[in-house]
C-alpha positions in Angstrom: -17.1 14.9 19.3 -16.5 18.6 19.9 -13.5 18.5 17.6 -15.7 17.1 14.8 -18.3 19.8 15.3 -15.6 22.5 15.3 -14.1 21.1 12.1 -17.5 21.0 10.5 -18.3 24.6 11.5 -14.9 25.7 10.4 -15.2 24.0 7.0 -18.7 25.6 6.5 -17.3 29.0 7.4 -14.4 28.5 5.0 -16.9 27.7 2.2 -18.9 30.8 2.9 -15.7 32.9 3.0 -14.5 31.6 -0.3 -17.8 32.5 -1.9 -17.8 35.9 -0.3 -14.2 36.5 -1.5 -15.2 35.6 -5.1 -18.1 38.0 -5.0 -15.6 40.8 -4.2 -14.0 40.5 -7.6 -16.9 42.5 -9.1 -16.5 45.3 -6.6 -12.9 45.3 -5.3 -12.9 48.8 -3.7 -12.9 47.5 -0.1 -10.5 44.7 -1.0 -8.0 47.2 -2.3 -8.2 49.2 0.9 -7.6 46.1 3.0 -4.8 45.0 0.7 -3.1 48.4 1.1 -3.3 48.1 4.9 -2.0 44.6 5.0 1.0 45.3 2.7 1.9 48.6 4.4 1.7 47.0 7.8 3.9 44.1 6.8 6.5 45.9 4.8 8.9 46.6 7.6 8.8 43.0 8.9 9.1 41.7 5.4 12.2 43.9 4.7 13.9 42.7 7.9 13.0 39.1 7.3 14.2 39.1 3.7 17.5 40.7 4.4 18.1 38.4 7.4 17.1 35.2 5.6 19.5 35.7 2.8 22.4 36.7 5.0 21.8 34.0 7.7 21.3 31.1 5.1 24.5 32.2 3.4 26.5 32.3 6.6 25.2 28.9 7.8 25.7 27.2 4.4 29.0 28.6 3.3 31.1 26.8 6.0 29.4 23.5 5.4 29.9 23.6 1.6 33.4 24.9 2.0 34.5 21.8 4.0 33.4 19.6 1.1 34.7 21.9 -1.6 31.3 22.6 -3.1 30.9 26.3 -2.1 30.4 27.2 -5.8 26.9 25.7 -5.4 26.0 28.0 -2.5 23.9 30.4 -4.7 21.9 27.4 -5.9 21.3 26.1 -2.4 20.4 29.6 -1.2 17.9 30.2 -4.0 16.3 26.8 -3.5 15.9 27.3 0.3 14.5 30.8 -0.1 12.2 30.4 -3.0 10.9 27.0 -2.2 10.4 27.2 1.5 11.8 30.1 3.6 10.1 33.0 1.8 6.7 31.4 1.5 6.6 30.2 5.2 8.2 33.5 6.3 5.5 35.6 4.5 2.8 33.3 5.9 3.9 33.6 9.5 4.4 37.4 9.2 0.8 37.9 7.9 -0.5 35.4 10.5 1.1 37.3 13.4 0.4 40.8 12.3 -2.8 40.7 10.2 -4.3 37.7 12.0 -4.2 39.6 15.3 -5.6 42.7 13.6 -8.5 40.9 11.9 -9.4 38.9 15.0 -9.4 42.1 17.2 -11.2 44.2 14.6 -14.1 41.8 14.0 -14.2 40.8 17.6 -14.7 44.5 18.5 -17.4 44.7 15.9 -19.1 41.6 17.2 -19.1 42.7 20.8 -20.2 46.2 19.7 -23.2 44.7 18.0 -22.1 46.1 14.6 -22.6 42.7 13.0 -26.2 42.6 14.2 -26.7 46.1 12.9 -25.5 45.0 9.4 -28.0 42.1 9.5 -30.8 44.5 10.5 -29.9 46.6 7.4 -30.2 43.5 5.2 -26.5 43.2 4.7 -24.4 40.1 5.1 -21.4 40.4 7.4 -19.8 37.7 5.3 -20.1 39.7 2.2 -19.3 43.1 3.7 -16.6 42.3 6.2 -15.2 38.8 5.6 -15.1 38.6 1.8 -12.8 41.7 1.2 -10.4 40.6 4.0 -10.1 37.1 2.7 -9.4 38.2 -0.9 -7.0 40.9 0.3 -5.0 38.3 2.3 -4.9 35.9 -0.7 -3.4 38.7 -2.9 -1.1 40.2 -0.3 0.7 37.0 0.7 2.1 36.2 -2.8 3.3 39.8 -3.2 5.0 39.7 0.2 6.6 36.4 -0.7 8.1 37.9 -3.8 9.3 40.9 -1.9 11.0 38.8 0.8 12.5 36.4 -1.7 14.0 39.2 -3.8 15.5 40.8 -0.7 16.9 37.5 0.5 18.6 36.8 -2.8 20.0 40.3 -2.9 21.4 40.1 0.6 22.8 36.7 -0.3 24.6 38.3 -3.3 26.2 40.9 -1.1 27.4 38.2 1.3 28.7 36.2 -1.6 30.4 39.2 -3.1 32.4 39.8 0.1 34.1 36.4 -0.2 34.3 35.7 -3.9 33.8 39.1 -5.6 31.4 37.5 -8.0 29.3 39.5 -10.5 25.5 39.8 -10.3 25.0 38.0 -13.6 27.1 35.1 -12.5 25.4 34.9 -9.1 21.9 35.1 -10.8 22.8 32.3 -13.2 24.1 30.1 -10.4 20.9 30.7 -8.4 18.5 29.5 -11.0 20.5 27.0 -13.0 19.2 24.0 -11.1 15.7 25.3 -10.2 12.7 24.4 -12.4 10.1 27.0 -13.1 7.2 24.8 -12.1 8.8 24.3 -8.7 9.2 28.0 -8.1 5.6 28.8 -9.3 4.0 26.0 -7.2 6.0 27.2 -4.1 4.7 30.7 -4.7 1.1 29.5 -5.1 1.3 28.0 -1.6 1.0 31.5 -0.3 -2.4 32.0 -1.8 -3.6 29.1 0.3 -1.8 30.5 3.3 -3.6 33.8 2.8 -7.0 32.1 2.6 -6.3 30.0 5.8 -5.1 33.0 7.8 -8.0 35.2 6.8 -10.6 32.5 7.5 -9.2 31.5 10.9 -8.8 35.2 12.0 -12.2 36.3 10.8 -13.9 33.3 12.4 -12.1 33.9 15.7 -13.3 37.5 15.7 -16.9 36.7 14.8 -17.0 34.2 17.7 -15.7 36.6 20.2 -17.5 36.7 23.6 -17.0 38.3 27.0 -16.7 42.0 26.7 -13.4 43.8 26.0 -11.5 40.8 27.3 -13.0 38.8 24.4 -11.3 41.1 21.9 -7.9 40.2 23.3 -8.8 36.5 23.3 -10.0 36.7 19.7 -6.7 38.3 18.6 -4.7 35.6 20.4 -6.8 32.8 19.0 -6.5 34.3 15.5 -2.7 34.3 15.7 -2.5 30.8 17.1 -5.0 29.2 14.7 -3.7 30.9 11.6 0.0 30.1 12.5 -0.9 26.4 13.1 -2.9 26.3 9.8 0.0 27.8 7.9 2.5 25.3 9.2 0.1 22.3 8.8 -0.9 23.5 5.3 2.7 23.9 4.3 3.5 20.3 5.1 0.4 19.0 3.2 1.0 21.3 0.2 4.7 20.4 -0.1 3.7 16.7 -0.1 1.2 17.4 -2.8 3.7 19.4 -4.8 6.2 16.5 -4.6 3.5 14.2 -6.0 2.7 16.5 -8.8 6.3 17.2 -9.9 
């Protein structure tokens, strides 16, 4: 019964968050500030993840394809793995870990410091002032981080490929995209918008439900990371199944 109540409360909070995020489109100043903080904070992790993904996928795949004599298809396999799954889920987990903890701790501190109550006394809605900009910023930041990680992964894969076969960038690029369909790549990228929404909603809700003094801030951050990471993984499974039905 408690699970049903929690799901209902979470769904209601998600609906309010979506409306608050839409309202920020008319006044995006705070959203832009949050977007800047999210992207700058995730840039280093995104760079390392992108370079590592391309190199590691290439190294793992090359030996397998070489045994079957199909190593010429390696760029295609690499691009499919990176663009359709690894870059979106990697970007989602990076934002869930870093930004999720930050949002949970930040709003948790505000809740325990009675700043949310102060906003309500001033006639302002915490959902509109605090949650809306953060949700919209996460929804914009995640696709951008996904593109950044995917680009770095393909570039690092090219350098790995160039060491073995001395291929040109044009030939490598053509091999990467010759079997991929545009709608597959676009739909995979659009998953990250949903990931951003789920991460921001879970993290903000964890912060706004914080209790128990300064210890509650740490618990809120932990709950935000756990909840947002689980939602990203579960959402990825459901969205991939939906994309397969559509395409």
